[in-house]
C-alpha positions as a Markdown table, in Angstrom:
| # | Residue | x | y | z |
|---|---|---|---|---|
| 1 | Met | -102.6 | 34.0 | -64.7 |
| 2 | Lys | -103.1 | 37.3 | -62.9 |
| 3 | Leu | -102.0 | 37.1 | -59.3 |
| 4 | Ala | -102.3 | 39.4 | -56.3 |
| 5 | Ile | -99.8 | 39.0 | -53.5 |
| 6 | Val | -100.7 | 39.9 | -49.9 |
| 7 | Glu | -97.6 | 39.8 | -47.8 |
| 8 | Asp | -96.4 | 42.2 | -45.1 |
| 9 | Glu | -92.7 | 41.3 | -45.5 |
| 10 | Val | -91.4 | 43.5 | -48.3 |
| 11 | Ile | -88.5 | 41.2 | -49.2 |
| 12 | Leu | -90.8 | 38.1 | -49.3 |
| 13 | Ala | -93.3 | 40.0 | -51.5 |
| 14 | Met | -90.5 | 40.9 | -53.9 |
| 15 | Ala | -89.1 | 37.4 | -54.0 |
| 16 | Leu | -92.6 | 36.0 | -54.6 |
| 17 | Thr | -93.2 | 38.5 | -57.4 |
| 18 | Leu | -89.9 | 37.5 | -59.1 |
| 19 | Met | -90.6 | 33.8 | -58.8 |
| 20 | Leu | -94.2 | 34.1 | -60.0 |
| 21 | Glu | -93.2 | 36.2 | -63.0 |
| 22 | Asp | -90.4 | 33.8 | -63.8 |
| 23 | Trp | -93.1 | 31.1 | -64.0 |
| 24 | Gly | -95.1 | 33.2 | -66.5 |
| 25 | His | -97.7 | 34.7 | -64.2 |
| 26 | Gln | -98.6 | 38.4 | -64.1 |
| 27 | Val | -98.4 | 39.9 | -60.6 |
| 28 | Val | -101.0 | 42.7 | -60.6 |
| 29 | Gly | -100.0 | 44.2 | -57.3 |
| 30 | Thr | -99.0 | 43.6 | -53.7 |
| 31 | Ala | -100.7 | 44.5 | -50.4 |
| 32 | Asp | -99.5 | 44.3 | -46.8 |
| 33 | Ser | -102.8 | 44.7 | -44.8 |
| 34 | Glu | -106.4 | 43.6 | -44.8 |
| 35 | Thr | -107.6 | 47.0 | -46.1 |
| 36 | Ser | -105.0 | 47.1 | -48.9 |
| 37 | Ala | -105.7 | 43.5 | -49.8 |
| 38 | Leu | -109.4 | 44.3 | -50.3 |
| 39 | Ala | -108.6 | 47.4 | -52.3 |
| 40 | Leu | -106.1 | 45.5 | -54.5 |
| 41 | Phe | -108.6 | 42.8 | -55.1 |
| 42 | Gln | -111.3 | 45.2 | -56.1 |
| 43 | Ala | -109.0 | 47.2 | -58.3 |
| 44 | Thr | -107.4 | 44.4 | -60.2 |
| 45 | Gln | -109.8 | 41.4 | -60.1 |
| 46 | Pro | -107.0 | 38.8 | -60.1 |
| 47 | Asp | -107.4 | 35.2 | -61.1 |
| 48 | Ala | -106.0 | 34.1 | -57.7 |
| 49 | Val | -104.5 | 35.6 | -54.5 |
| 50 | Val | -101.3 | 34.5 | -52.8 |
| 51 | Met | -101.5 | 35.5 | -49.2 |
| 52 | Asp | -99.7 | 35.2 | -45.9 |
| 53 | Val | -101.8 | 34.2 | -42.8 |
| 54 | Arg | -100.2 | 36.8 | -40.5 |
| 55 | Leu | -100.0 | 40.3 | -41.7 |
| 56 | Gly | -98.2 | 42.6 | -39.3 |
| 57 | Arg | -99.2 | 42.9 | -35.7 |
| 58 | Lys | -102.9 | 43.3 | -35.9 |
| 59 | Asp | -104.0 | 42.2 | -39.4 |
| 60 | Ser | -104.8 | 38.7 | -40.5 |
| 61 | Gly | -104.7 | 37.1 | -43.9 |
| 62 | Leu | -107.6 | 34.9 | -42.9 |
| 63 | Arg | -109.8 | 37.9 | -42.2 |
| 64 | Ala | -108.6 | 39.5 | -45.5 |
| 65 | Ala | -109.5 | 36.3 | -47.3 |
| 66 | Asn | -113.0 | 36.3 | -45.8 |
| 67 | Leu | -113.5 | 39.9 | -47.0 |
| 68 | Ile | -112.3 | 38.9 | -50.5 |
| 69 | Arg | -114.5 | 35.8 | -50.4 |
| 70 | Ser | -117.6 | 38.1 | -49.8 |
| 71 | Leu | -116.8 | 39.7 | -53.2 |
| 72 | Gly | -116.0 | 36.6 | -55.2 |
| 73 | Asp | -114.8 | 33.0 | -55.3 |
| 74 | Val | -111.3 | 33.6 | -56.5 |
| 75 | Pro | -108.8 | 30.9 | -55.4 |
| 76 | Ile | -106.7 | 31.9 | -52.4 |
| 77 | Val | -103.3 | 30.3 | -51.8 |
| 78 | Phe | -102.0 | 30.8 | -48.3 |
| 79 | Cys | -98.2 | 30.7 | -47.9 |
| 80 | Thr | -97.4 | 30.5 | -44.2 |
| 81 | Ala | -94.9 | 29.1 | -41.7 |
| 82 | Tyr | -98.0 | 27.9 | -39.8 |
| 83 | Ala | -99.2 | 25.4 | -42.4 |
| 84 | Asp | -98.9 | 22.5 | -39.9 |
| 85 | Thr | -101.1 | 24.2 | -37.3 |
| 86 | Pro | -104.5 | 22.4 | -37.0 |
| 87 | Ser | -106.4 | 25.6 | -36.2 |
| 88 | Ile | -105.0 | 27.4 | -39.3 |
| 89 | Gln | -105.8 | 24.3 | -41.4 |
| 90 | Ala | -109.4 | 24.4 | -40.2 |
| 91 | Glu | -109.8 | 28.1 | -40.8 |
| 92 | Val | -108.4 | 27.8 | -44.4 |
| 93 | Arg | -110.8 | 24.9 | -45.1 |
| 94 | Asp | -113.7 | 27.0 | -43.8 |
| 95 | Ile | -112.9 | 29.8 | -46.3 |
| 96 | Gly | -113.4 | 27.5 | -49.2 |
| 97 | Asn | -111.5 | 27.5 | -52.5 |
| 98 | Ala | -108.4 | 28.1 | -50.5 |
| 99 | His | -105.1 | 26.2 | -50.4 |
| 100 | Leu | -102.2 | 26.0 | -47.9 |
| 101 | Val | -98.5 | 26.0 | -48.7 |
| 102 | Gly | -95.8 | 25.9 | -46.0 |
| 103 | Lys | -92.9 | 28.3 | -45.7 |
| 104 | Pro | -90.2 | 27.9 | -46.7 |
| 105 | Val | -92.0 | 27.3 | -50.0 |
| 106 | Asp | -91.4 | 24.1 | -51.9 |
| 107 | Glu | -91.2 | 25.7 | -55.3 |
| 108 | Asp | -92.1 | 22.6 | -57.2 |
| 109 | Gln | -95.2 | 22.0 | -55.1 |
| 110 | Phe | -96.2 | 25.7 | -55.3 |
| 111 | Glu | -95.8 | 25.9 | -59.1 |
| 112 | Tyr | -97.8 | 22.7 | -59.5 |
| 113 | Leu | -100.6 | 24.1 | -57.3 |
| 114 | Leu | -100.8 | 27.3 | -59.3 |
| 115 | Arg | -100.7 | 25.4 | -62.7 |
| 116 | Ser | -103.6 | 23.2 | -61.4 |
| 117 | Ile | -105.6 | 26.3 | -60.4 |
| 118 | Asp | -105.0 | 27.9 | -63.8 |
| 119 | Leu | -106.0 | 24.7 | -65.6 |
| 120 | Arg | -109.2 | 24.4 | -63.6 |
| 121 | Arg | -110.0 | 28.1 | -64.3 |
| 122 | His | -109.5 | 27.5 | -68.1 |
| 123 | Lys | -111.6 | 24.4 | -67.9 |
| 124 | Met | -114.5 | 26.2 | -66.2 |
| 125 | Ala | -114.3 | 29.0 | -68.7 |
| 126 | Thr | -114.4 | 26.5 | -71.6 |
| 127 | Asp | -117.3 | 24.6 | -70.0 |
| 128 | Ser | -119.2 | 27.8 | -69.5 |
| 129 | Ser | -118.6 | 28.8 | -73.1 |
| 130 | Val | -119.8 | 25.5 | -74.4 |
| 131 | Val | -123.0 | 25.6 | -72.3 |
| 132 | Ser | -123.6 | 29.2 | -73.6 |
| 133 | Arg | -123.2 | 28.1 | -77.2 |
| 134 | Leu | -125.4 | 25.1 | -76.8 |
| 135 | Thr | -128.1 | 27.2 | -75.1 |
| 136 | Gln | -128.0 | 29.7 | -78.0 |
| 137 | Ala | -128.1 | 26.8 | -80.5 |
| 138 | Leu | -131.2 | 25.3 | -78.9 |
| 139 | Gln | -133.1 | 28.7 | -79.1 |
| 140 | Pro | -135.7 | 28.7 | -81.9 |
| 141 | Ala | -134.7 | 30.9 | -84.8 |
| 142 | Ser | -138.0 | 32.9 | -84.5 |
| 143 | Asn | -141.1 | 33.0 | -82.4 |
| 144 | Asp | -143.3 | 32.2 | -85.5 |
| 145 | Leu | -143.6 | 28.5 | -84.5 |
């Protein structure tokens, strides 16, 4: 699965990249701000985004997620030390198609979540392909009827 990472801590972004690549994912790039997150998303069209809630002093992963959401419904996985904060949980729910993983990251839980997202993505692609083939099969061969 193609993943974009939005994390302002360079060491954490590198660690996430290594971990995700070890699991067989392709990291298409990293970003450390709202602006660079949006540019990365537009340039790479990832299958999912792994994002921190807090990005530096003034940027917010939640705002970046809403900007990304305006361009597409790609799954967003927030990795944050604030996963137990009710207001953060509510904001993540409001974004839609978003998930919350606490820091420090439970690697088994995180890998399971990403595998589930990837399976759902493949199922939706397969379902869409089947519907397309059925629609084509139901079309009359000619307009001479």
